[in-house]
CHARMM internal coordinates of N, CA and C (Angstrom, degrees):
IC EDIT
DIST 1 N 1 CA 1.4513
DIST 1 CA 1 C 1.5325
ANGL 1 N 1 CA 1 C 111.03
DIST 1 C 2 N 1.3239
ANGL 1 CA 1 C 2 N 116.88
DIHE 1 N 1 CA 1 C 2 N -35.48
DIST 2 N 2 CA 1.4631
ANGL 1 C 2 N 2 CA 119.99
DIHE 1 CA 1 C 2 N 2 CA -178.31
DIST 2 CA 2 C 1.5227
ANGL 2 N 2 CA 2 C 111.23
DIHE 1 C 2 N 2 CA 2 C -62.19
DIST 2 C 3 N 1.3458
ANGL 2 CA 2 C 3 N 117.51
DIHE 2 N 2 CA 2 C 3 N -42.54
DIST 3 N 3 CA 1.4572
ANGL 2 C 3 N 3 CA 117.81
DIHE 2 CA 2 C 3 N 3 CA -179.50
DIST 3 CA 3 C 1.5184
ANGL 3 N 3 CA 3 C 111.53
DIHE 2 C 3 N 3 CA 3 C -70.50
DIST 3 C 4 N 1.3091
ANGL 3 CA 3 C 4 N 118.14
DIHE 3 N 3 CA 3 C 4 N -30.36
DIST 4 N 4 CA 1.4682
ANGL 3 C 4 N 4 CA 119.94
DIHE 3 CA 3 C 4 N 4 CA 177.91
DIST 4 CA 4 C 1.5236
ANGL 4 N 4 CA 4 C 109.53
DIHE 3 C 4 N 4 CA 4 C -59.51
DIST 4 C 5 N 1.3123
ANGL 4 CA 4 C 5 N 116.80
DIHE 4 N 4 CA 4 C 5 N -45.99
DIST 5 N 5 CA 1.4808
ANGL 4 C 5 N 5 CA 120.07
DIHE 4 CA 4 C 5 N 5 CA 177.79
DIST 5 CA 5 C 1.5255
ANGL 5 N 5 CA 5 C 111.06
DIHE 4 C 5 N 5 CA 5 C -63.46
DIST 5 C 6 N 1.3327
ANGL 5 CA 5 C 6 N 115.56
DIHE 5 N 5 CA 5 C 6 N -42.20
DIST 6 N 6 CA 1.4603
ANGL 5 C 6 N 6 CA 120.43
DIHE 5 CA 5 C 6 N 6 CA 179.25
DIST 6 CA 6 C 1.5237
ANGL 6 N 6 CA 6 C 110.28
DIHE 5 C 6 N 6 CA 6 C -62.48
DIST 6 C 7 N 1.3263
ANGL 6 CA 6 C 7 N 116.83
DIHE 6 N 6 CA 6 C 7 N -45.21
DIST 7 N 7 CA 1.4652
ANGL 6 C 7 N 7 CA 121.65
DIHE 6 CA 6 C 7 N 7 CA -179.82
DIST 7 CA 7 C 1.5305
ANGL 7 N 7 CA 7 C 111.36
DIHE 6 C 7 N 7 CA 7 C -61.23
DIST 7 C 8 N 1.3198
ANGL 7 CA 7 C 8 N 116.78
DIHE 7 N 7 CA 7 C 8 N -43.60
DIST 8 N 8 CA 1.4639
ANGL 7 C 8 N 8 CA 120.25
DIHE 7 CA 7 C 8 N 8 CA 179.11
DIST 8 CA 8 C 1.5246
ANGL 8 N 8 CA 8 C 111.20
DIHE 7 C 8 N 8 CA 8 C -61.28
DIST 8 C 9 N 1.3153
ANGL 8 CA 8 C 9 N 116.33
DIHE 8 N 8 CA 8 C 9 N -41.54
DIST 9 N 9 CA 1.4616
ANGL 8 C 9 N 9 CA 120.25
DIHE 8 CA 8 C 9 N 9 CA 178.10
DIST 9 CA 9 C 1.5255
ANGL 9 N 9 CA 9 C 110.74
DIHE 8 C 9 N 9 CA 9 C -65.43
DIST 9 C 10 N 1.3311
ANGL 9 CA 9 C 10 N 117.59
DIHE 9 N 9 CA 9 C 10 N -44.53
DIST 10 N 10 CA 1.4623
ANGL 9 C 10 N 10 CA 121.04
DIHE 9 CA 9 C 10 N 10 CA 179.37
DIST 10 CA 10 C 1.5217
ANGL 10 N 10 CA 10 C 111.39
DIHE 9 C 10 N 10 CA 10 C -61.05
DIST 10 C 11 N 1.3220
ANGL 10 CA 10 C 11 N 117.13
DIHE 10 N 10 CA 10 C 11 N -36.86
DIST 11 N 11 CA 1.4634
ANGL 10 C 11 N 11 CA 120.43
DIHE 10 CA 10 C 11 N 11 CA 179.94
DIST 11 CA 11 C 1.5213
ANGL 11 N 11 CA 11 C 112.58
DIHE 10 C 11 N 11 CA 11 C -64.79
DIST 11 C 12 N 1.3248
ANGL 11 CA 11 C 12 N 117.56
DIHE 11 N 11 CA 11 C 12 N -25.97
DIST 12 N 12 CA 1.4698
ANGL 11 C 12 N 12 CA 121.30
DIHE 11 CA 11 C 12 N 12 CA 179.62
DIST 12 CA 12 C 1.5295
ANGL 12 N 12 CA 12 C 112.53
DIHE 11 C 12 N 12 CA 12 C -87.44
DIST 12 C 13 N 1.3209
ANGL 12 CA 12 C 13 N 116.33
DIHE 12 N 12 CA 12 C 13 N -6.05
DIST 13 N 13 CA 1.4637
ANGL 12 C 13 N 13 CA 120.68
DIHE 12 CA 12 C 13 N 13 CA -177.24
DIST 13 CA 13 C 1.5273
ANGL 13 N 13 CA 13 C 110.31
DIHE 12 C 13 N 13 CA 13 C -94.38
DIST 13 C 14 N 1.3315
ANGL 13 CA 13 C 14 N 115.27
DIHE 13 N 13 CA 13 C 14 N 159.76
DIST 14 N 14 CA 1.4614
ANGL 13 C 14 N 14 CA 121.21
DIHE 13 CA 13 C 14 N 14 CA 175.33
DIST 14 CA 14 C 1.5272
ANGL 14 N 14 CA 14 C 109.18
DIHE 13 C 14 N 14 CA 14 C -88.01
DIST 14 C 15 N 1.3418
ANGL 14 CA 14 C 15 N 117.25
DIHE 14 N 14 CA 14 C 15 N 153.12
DIST 15 N 15 CA 1.4657
ANGL 14 C 15 N 15 CA 119.95
DIHE 14 CA 14 C 15 N 15 CA 175.74
DIST 15 CA 15 C 1.5278
ANGL 15 N 15 CA 15 C 110.84
DIHE 14 C 15 N 15 CA 15 C -54.42
DIST 15 C 16 N 1.3189
ANGL 15 CA 15 C 16 N 115.14
DIHE 15 N 15 CA 15 C 16 N 137.16
DIST 16 N 16 CA 1.4597
ANGL 15 C 16 N 16 CA 121.65
DIHE 15 CA 15 C 16 N 16 CA 179.79
DIST 16 CA 16 C 1.5168
ANGL 16 N 16 CA 16 C 113.87
DIHE 15 C 16 N 16 CA 16 C 94.50
DIST 16 C 17 N 1.3304
ANGL 16 CA 16 C 17 N 117.85
DIHE 16 N 16 CA 16 C 17 N -17.86
DIST 17 N 17 CA 1.4638
ANGL 16 C 17 N 17 CA 119.92
DIHE 16 CA 16 C 17 N 17 CA 178.67
DIST 17 CA 17 C 1.5293
ANGL 17 N 17 CA 17 C 109.63
DIHE 16 C 17 N 17 CA 17 C -71.68
DIST 17 C 18 N 1.3255
ANGL 17 CA 17 C 18 N 114.35
DIHE 17 N 17 CA 17 C 18 N 154.56
DIST 18 N 18 CA 1.4585
ANGL 17 C 18 N 18 CA 122.11
DIHE 17 CA 17 C 18 N 18 CA -174.71
DIST 18 CA 18 C 1.5273
ANGL 18 N 18 CA 18 C 109.75
DIHE 17 C 18 N 18 CA 18 C -111.15
DIST 18 C 19 N 1.3292
ANGL 18 CA 18 C 19 N 115.18
DIHE 18 N 18 CA 18 C 19 N 137.24
DIST 19 N 19 CA 1.4614
ANGL 18 C 19 N 19 CA 122.18
DIHE 18 CA 18 C 19 N 19 CA 177.58
DIST 19 CA 19 C 1.5168
ANGL 19 N 19 CA 19 C 108.92
DIHE 18 C 19 N 19 CA 19 C -123.96
DIST 19 C 20 N 1.3253
ANGL 19 CA 19 C 20 N 117.12
DIHE 19 N 19 CA 19 C 20 N 131.26
DIST 20 N 20 CA 1.4625
ANGL 19 C 20 N 20 CA 122.42
DIHE 19 CA 19 C 20 N 20 CA 172.61
DIST 20 CA 20 C 1.5138
ANGL 20 N 20 CA 20 C 107.88
DIHE 19 C 20 N 20 CA 20 C -106.57
DIST 20 C 21 N 1.3331
ANGL 20 CA 20 C 21 N 115.40
DIHE 20 N 20 CA 20 C 21 N 128.56
DIST 21 N 21 CA 1.4598
ANGL 20 C 21 N 21 CA 121.89
DIHE 20 CA 20 C 21 N 21 CA -177.08
DIST 21 CA 21 C 1.5255
ANGL 21 N 21 CA 21 C 108.49
DIHE 20 C 21 N 21 CA 21 C -118.69
DIST 21 C 22 N 1.3140
ANGL 21 CA 21 C 22 N 116.48
DIHE 21 N 21 CA 21 C 22 N 128.82
DIST 22 N 22 CA 1.4704
ANGL 21 C 22 N 22 CA 122.00
DIHE 21 CA 21 C 22 N 22 CA 177.41
DIST 22 CA 22 C 1.5241
ANGL 22 N 22 CA 22 C 108.38
DIHE 21 C 22 N 22 CA 22 C -92.91
DIST 22 C 23 N 1.3319
ANGL 22 CA 22 C 23 N 115.80
DIHE 22 N 22 CA 22 C 23 N 125.97
DIST 23 N 23 CA 1.4611
ANGL 22 C 23 N 23 CA 121.25
DIHE 22 CA 22 C 23 N 23 CA -177.25
DIST 23 CA 23 C 1.5212
ANGL 23 N 23 CA 23 C 110.57
DIHE 22 C 23 N 23 CA 23 C -125.35
DIST 23 C 24 N 1.3202
ANGL 23 CA 23 C 24 N 114.68
DIHE 23 N 23 CA 23 C 24 N 148.19
DIST 24 N 24 CA 1.4665
ANGL 23 C 24 N 24 CA 121.21
DIHE 23 CA 23 C 24 N 24 CA 173.82
DIST 24 CA 24 C 1.5113
ANGL 24 N 24 CA 24 C 108.10
DIHE 23 C 24 N 24 CA 24 C -126.87
DIST 24 C 25 N 1.3178
ANGL 24 CA 24 C 25 N 115.82
DIHE 24 N 24 CA 24 C 25 N 132.76
DIST 25 N 25 CA 1.4563
ANGL 24 C 25 N 25 CA 120.84
DIHE 24 CA 24 C 25 N 25 CA 176.55
DIST 25 CA 25 C 1.5165
ANGL 25 N 25 CA 25 C 112.00
DIHE 24 C 25 N 25 CA 25 C 97.70
DIST 25 C 26 N 1.3144
ANGL 25 CA 25 C 26 N 113.89
DIHE 25 N 25 CA 25 C 26 N 156.68
DIST 26 N 26 CA 1.4595
ANGL 25 C 26 N 26 CA 120.56
DIHE 25 CA 25 C 26 N 26 CA -176.55
DIST 26 CA 26 C 1.5298
ANGL 26 N 26 CA 26 C 113.25
DIHE 25 C 26 N 26 CA 26 C -72.01
DIST 26 C 27 N 1.3265
ANGL 26 CA 26 C 27 N 117.71
DIHE 26 N 26 CA 26 C 27 N -37.77
DIST 27 N 27 CA 1.4633
ANGL 26 C 27 N 27 CA 119.96
DIHE 26 CA 26 C 27 N 27 CA -177.33
DIST 27 CA 27 C 1.5259
ANGL 27 N 27 CA 27 C 112.41
DIHE 26 C 27 N 27 CA 27 C -62.15
DIST 27 C 28 N 1.3393
ANGL 27 CA 27 C 28 N 119.22
DIHE 27 N 27 CA 27 C 28 N -51.33
DIST 28 N 28 CA 1.4733
ANGL 27 C 28 N 28 CA 118.32
DIHE 27 CA 27 C 28 N 28 CA 176.57
DIST 28 CA 28 C 1.5288
ANGL 28 N 28 CA 28 C 112.12
DIHE 27 C 28 N 28 CA 28 C -61.01
DIST 28 C 29 N 1.3282
ANGL 28 CA 28 C 29 N 116.68
DIHE 28 N 28 CA 28 C 29 N -34.83
DIST 29 N 29 CA 1.4634
ANGL 28 C 29 N 29 CA 119.97
DIHE 28 CA 28 C 29 N 29 CA 179.71
DIST 29 CA 29 C 1.5283
ANGL 29 N 29 CA 29 C 111.21
DIHE 28 C 29 N 29 CA 29 C -63.95
DIST 29 C 30 N 1.3174
ANGL 29 CA 29 C 30 N 117.64
DIHE 29 N 29 CA 29 C 30 N -33.98
DIST 30 N 30 CA 1.4716
ANGL 29 C 30 N 30 CA 121.23
DIHE 29 CA 29 C 30 N 30 CA 175.87
DIST 30 CA 30 C 1.5215
ANGL 30 N 30 CA 30 C 110.87
DIHE 29 C 30 N 30 CA 30 C -77.09
DIST 30 C 31 N 1.3225
ANGL 30 CA 30 C 31 N 117.09
DIHE 30 N 30 CA 30 C 31 N -44.22
DIST 31 N 31 CA 1.4615
ANGL 30 C 31 N 31 CA 121.51
DIHE 30 CA 30 C 31 N 31 CA -169.63
DIST 31 CA 31 C 1.5239
ANGL 31 N 31 CA 31 C 114.93
DIHE 30 C 31 N 31 CA 31 C -78.46
DIST 31 C 32 N 1.3089
ANGL 31 CA 31 C 32 N 118.54
DIHE 31 N 31 CA 31 C 32 N -43.23
DIST 32 N 32 CA 1.4692
ANGL 31 C 32 N 32 CA 120.44
DIHE 31 CA 31 C 32 N 32 CA -174.17
DIST 32 CA 32 C 1.5307
ANGL 32 N 32 CA 32 C 112.02
DIHE 31 C 32 N 32 CA 32 C -64.61
DIST 32 C 33 N 1.3392
ANGL 32 CA 32 C 33 N 119.62
DIHE 32 N 32 CA 32 C 33 N -50.82
DIST 33 N 33 CA 1.4763
ANGL 32 C 33 N 33 CA 117.62
DIHE 32 CA 32 C 33 N 33 CA 178.24
DIST 33 CA 33 C 1.5312
ANGL 33 N 33 CA 33 C 112.55
DIHE 32 C 33 N 33 CA 33 C -62.13
DIST 33 C 34 N 1.3212
ANGL 33 CA 33 C 34 N 117.26
DIHE 33 N 33 CA 33 C 34 N -40.49
DIST 34 N 34 CA 1.4648
ANGL 33 C 34 N 34 CA 120.47
DIHE 33 CA 33 C 34 N 34 CA 179.62
DIST 34 CA 34 C 1.5317
ANGL 34 N 34 CA 34 C 111.20
DIHE 33 C 34 N 34 CA 34 C -61.67
DIST 34 C 35 N 1.3221
ANGL 34 CA 34 C 35 N 116.28
DIHE 34 N 34 CA 34 C 35 N -47.18
DIST 35 N 35 CA 1.4613
ANGL 34 C 35 N 35 CA 120.70
DIHE 34 CA 34 C 35 N 35 CA -179.03
DIST 35 CA 35 C 1.5282
ANGL 35 N 35 CA 35 C 110.89
DIHE 34 C 35 N 35 CA 35 C -65.74
DIST 35 C 36 N 1.3207
ANGL 35 CA 35 C 36 N 117.59
DIHE 35 N 35 CA 35 C 36 N -38.72
DIST 36 N 36 CA 1.4659
ANGL 35 C 36 N 36 CA 120.53
DIHE 35 CA 35 C 36 N 36 CA 178.03
DIST 36 CA 36 C 1.5260
ANGL 36 N 36 CA 36 C 110.48
DIHE 35 C 36 N 36 CA 36 C -63.59
DIST 36 C 37 N 1.3329
ANGL 36 CA 36 C 37 N 117.13
DIHE 36 N 36 CA 36 C 37 N -42.60
DIST 37 N 37 CA 1.4686
ANGL 36 C 37 N 37 CA 120.50
DIHE 36 CA 36 C 37 N 37 CA 176.12
DIST 37 CA 37 C 1.5211
ANGL 37 N 37 CA 37 C 110.61
DIHE 36 C 37 N 37 CA 37 C -62.16
DIST 37 C 38 N 1.3289
ANGL 37 CA 37 C 38 N 116.49
DIHE 37 N 37 CA 37 C 38 N -42.76
DIST 38 N 38 CA 1.4671
ANGL 37 C 38 N 38 CA 120.71
DIHE 37 CA 37 C 38 N 38 CA 179.11
DIST 38 CA 38 C 1.5289
ANGL 38 N 38 CA 38 C 111.64
DIHE 37 C 38 N 38 CA 38 C -60.19
DIST 38 C 39 N 1.3327
ANGL 38 CA 38 C 39 N 116.69
DIHE 38 N 38 CA 38 C 39 N -30.35
DIST 39 N 39 CA 1.4682
ANGL 38 C 39 N 39 CA 121.90
DIHE 38 CA 38 C 39 N 39 CA 178.10
DIST 39 CA 39 C 1.5351
ANGL 39 N 39 CA 39 C 111.21
DIHE 38 C 39 N 39 CA 39 C -81.20
DIST 39 C 40 N 1.3407
ANGL 39 CA 39 C 40 N 116.63
DIHE 39 N 39 CA 39 C 40 N -5.47
DIST 40 N 40 CA 1.4570
ANGL 39 C 40 N 40 CA 120.71
DIHE 39 CA 39 C 40 N 40 CA 177.11
DIST 40 CA 40 C 1.5135
ANGL 40 N 40 CA 40 C 115.29
DIHE 39 C 40 N 40 CA 40 C 98.56
DIST 40 C 41 N 1.3264
ANGL 40 CA 40 C 41 N 118.46
DIHE 40 N 40 CA 40 C 41 N 5.36
DIST 41 N 41 CA 1.4623
ANGL 40 C 41 N 41 CA 121.79
DIHE 40 CA 40 C 41 N 41 CA -178.95
DIST 41 CA 41 C 1.5289
ANGL 41 N 41 CA 41 C 110.45
DIHE 40 C 41 N 41 CA 41 C -87.45
DIST 41 C 42 N 1.3228
ANGL 41 CA 41 C 42 N 116.16
DIHE 41 N 41 CA 41 C 42 N 161.31
DIST 42 N 42 CA 1.4570
ANGL 41 C 42 N 42 CA 122.24
DIHE 41 CA 41 C 42 N 42 CA -179.14
DIST 42 CA 42 C 1.5190
ANGL 42 N 42 CA 42 C 110.26
DIHE 41 C 42 N 42 CA 42 C -98.61
DIST 42 C 43 N 1.3186
ANGL 42 CA 42 C 43 N 116.69
DIHE 42 N 42 CA 42 C 43 N 132.61
DIST 43 N 43 CA 1.4642
ANGL 42 C 43 N 43 CA 121.76
DIHE 42 CA 42 C 43 N 43 CA 173.08
DIST 43 CA 43 C 1.5219
ANGL 43 N 43 CA 43 C 106.38
DIHE 42 C 43 N 43 CA 43 C -92.29
DIST 43 C 44 N 1.3244
ANGL 43 CA 43 C 44 N 116.13
DIHE 43 N 43 CA 43 C 44 N 115.23
DIST 44 N 44 CA 1.4625
ANGL 43 C 44 N 44 CA 121.08
DIHE 43 CA 43 C 44 N 44 CA -176.75
DIST 44 CA 44 C 1.5184
ANGL 44 N 44 CA 44 C 112.72
DIHE 43 C 44 N 44 CA 44 C -88.52
DIST 44 C 45 N 1.3274
ANGL 44 CA 44 C 45 N 116.41
DIHE 44 N 44 CA 44 C 45 N -23.20
DIST 45 N 45 CA 1.4575
ANGL 44 C 45 N 45 CA 118.38
DIHE 44 CA 44 C 45 N 45 CA 179.95
DIST 45 CA 45 C 1.5092
ANGL 45 N 45 CA 45 C 112.42
DIHE 44 C 45 N 45 CA 45 C 176.28
DIST 45 C 46 N 1.3327
ANGL 45 CA 45 C 46 N 113.20
DIHE 45 N 45 CA 45 C 46 N 160.30
DIST 46 N 46 CA 1.4619
ANGL 45 C 46 N 46 CA 121.88
DIHE 45 CA 45 C 46 N 46 CA 174.96
DIST 46 CA 46 C 1.5182
ANGL 46 N 46 CA 46 C 106.38
DIHE 45 C 46 N 46 CA 46 C -134.32
DIST 46 C 47 N 1.3150
ANGL 46 CA 46 C 47 N 116.27
DIHE 46 N 46 CA 46 C 47 N 121.71
DIST 47 N 47 CA 1.4673
ANGL 46 C 47 N 47 CA 121.57
DIHE 46 CA 46 C 47 N 47 CA 179.97
DIST 47 CA 47 C 1.5147
ANGL 47 N 47 CA 47 C 109.58
DIHE 46 C 47 N 47 CA 47 C -116.57
DIST 47 C 48 N 1.3166
ANGL 47 CA 47 C 48 N 115.26
DIHE 47 N 47 CA 47 C 48 N 139.04
DIST 48 N 48 CA 1.4594
ANGL 47 C 48 N 48 CA 121.19
DIHE 47 CA 47 C 48 N 48 CA 177.25
DIST 48 CA 48 C 1.5247
ANGL 48 N 48 CA 48 C 109.50
DIHE 47 C 48 N 48 CA 48 C -97.04
DIST 48 C 49 N 1.3308
ANGL 48 CA 48 C 49 N 115.51
DIHE 48 N 48 CA 48 C 49 N 132.35
DIST 49 N 49 CA 1.4688
ANGL 48 C 49 N 49 CA 122.36
DIHE 48 CA 48 C 49 N 49 CA 176.31
DIST 49 CA 49 C 1.5264
ANGL 49 N 49 CA 49 C 106.95
DIHE 48 C 49 N 49 CA 49 C -132.18
DIST 49 C 50 N 1.3197
ANGL 49 CA 49 C 50 N 115.91
DIHE 49 N 49 CA 49 C 50 N 76.69
DIST 50 N 50 CA 1.4578
ANGL 49 C 50 N 50 CA 119.68
DIHE 49 CA 49 C 50 N 50 CA -176.93
DIST 50 CA 50 C 1.5181
ANGL 50 N 50 CA 50 C 110.25
DIHE 49 C 50 N 50 CA 50 C 70.58
DIST 50 C 51 N 1.3213
ANGL 50 CA 50 C 51 N 116.88
DIHE 50 N 50 CA 50 C 51 N -121.45
DIST 51 N 51 CA 1.4663
ANGL 50 C 51 N 51 CA 120.45
DIHE 50 CA 50 C 51 N 51 CA 179.73
DIST 51 CA 51 C 1.5281
ANGL 51 N 51 CA 51 C 112.26
DIHE 50 C 51 N 51 CA 51 C -92.51
DIST 51 C 52 N 1.3176
ANGL 51 CA 51 C 52 N 117.00
DIHE 51 N 51 CA 51 C 52 N 8.90
DIST 52 N 52 CA 1.4626
ANGL 51 C 52 N 52 CA 122.95
DIHE 51 CA 51 C 52 N 52 CA 179.28
DIST 52 CA 52 C 1.5230
ANGL 52 N 52 CA 52 C 109.29
DIHE 51 C 52 N 52 CA 52 C -117.77
DIST 52 C 53 N 1.3211
ANGL 52 CA 52 C 53 N 115.41
DIHE 52 N 52 CA 52 C 53 N 145.21
DIST 53 N 53 CA 1.4576
ANGL 52 C 53 N 53 CA 121.60
DIHE 52 CA 52 C 53 N 53 CA 176.89
DIST 53 CA 53 C 1.5262
ANGL 53 N 53 CA 53 C 108.59
DIHE 52 C 53 N 53 CA 53 C -121.99
DIST 53 C 54 N 1.3229
ANGL 53 CA 53 C 54 N 115.66
DIHE 53 N 53 CA 53 C 54 N 144.49
DIST 54 N 54 CA 1.4534
ANGL 53 C 54 N 54 CA 122.09
DIHE 53 CA 53 C 54 N 54 CA 174.75
DIST 54 CA 54 C 1.5184
ANGL 54 N 54 CA 54 C 107.47
DIHE 53 C 54 N 54 CA 54 C -112.62
DIST 54 C 55 N 1.3282
ANGL 54 CA 54 C 55 N 116.29
DIHE 54 N 54 CA 54 C 55 N 118.25
DIST 55 N 55 CA 1.4668
ANGL 54 C 55 N 55 CA 122.19
DIHE 54 CA 54 C 55 N 55 CA 178.04
DIST 55 CA 55 C 1.5265
ANGL 55 N 55 CA 55 C 106.92
DIHE 54 C 55 N 55 CA 55 C -105.96
DIST 55 C 56 N 1.3207
ANGL 55 CA 55 C 56 N 116.27
DIHE 55 N 55 CA 55 C 56 N 126.91
DIST 56 N 56 CA 1.4555
ANGL 55 C 56 N 56 CA 121.75
DIHE 55 CA 55 C 56 N 56 CA -179.63
DIST 56 CA 56 C 1.5245
ANGL 56 N 56 CA 56 C 108.28
DIHE 55 C 56 N 56 CA 56 C -105.32
DIST 56 C 57 N 1.3333
ANGL 56 CA 56 C 57 N 115.37
DIHE 56 N 56 CA 56 C 57 N 124.55
DIST 57 N 57 CA 1.4675
ANGL 56 C 57 N 57 CA 122.51
DIHE 56 CA 56 C 57 N 57 CA -174.36
DIST 57 CA 57 C 1.5199
ANGL 57 N 57 CA 57 C 109.02
DIHE 56 C 57 N 57 CA 57 C -124.12
DIST 57 C 58 N 1.3574
ANGL 57 CA 57 C 58 N 115.90
DIHE 57 N 57 CA 57 C 58 N 134.45
DIST 58 N 58 CA 1.4667
ANGL 57 C 58 N 58 CA 120.32
DIHE 57 CA 57 C 58 N 58 CA 172.73
DIST 58 CA 58 C 1.5225
ANGL 58 N 58 CA 58 C 107.97
DIHE 57 C 58 N 58 CA 58 C -103.55
DIST 58 C 59 N 1.3354
ANGL 58 CA 58 C 59 N 115.66
DIHE 58 N 58 CA 58 C 59 N 125.79
DIST 59 N 59 CA 1.4646
ANGL 58 C 59 N 59 CA 119.69
DIHE 58 CA 58 C 59 N 59 CA 178.77
DIST 59 CA 59 C 1.5131
ANGL 59 N 59 CA 59 C 109.80
DIHE 58 C 59 N 59 CA 59 C -72.43
DIST 59 C 60 N 1.3123
ANGL 59 CA 59 C 60 N 116.52
DIHE 59 N 59 CA 59 C 60 N 136.09
DIST 60 N 60 CA 1.4704
ANGL 59 C 60 N 60 CA 120.61
DIHE 59 CA 59 C 60 N 60 CA 179.04
DIST 60 CA 60 C 1.5124
ANGL 60 N 60 CA 60 C 109.83
DIHE 59 C 60 N 60 CA 60 C -107.98
END
COOR INIT
IC SEED 1 N 1 CA 1 C
IC BUILD
């Protein structure tokens, strides 16, 4: 479900725009960056903030 929301947001963005996604748990942390890469987007970084992760994605 997390990537579905992320994908919908990315689809509304213009190429080159940056999206930061807050994730909790190991499964979303594995799935969201992988799925975004599979869609052709760039993963700019993953930051850990305790039990939350921030994934930064550039829309291509």
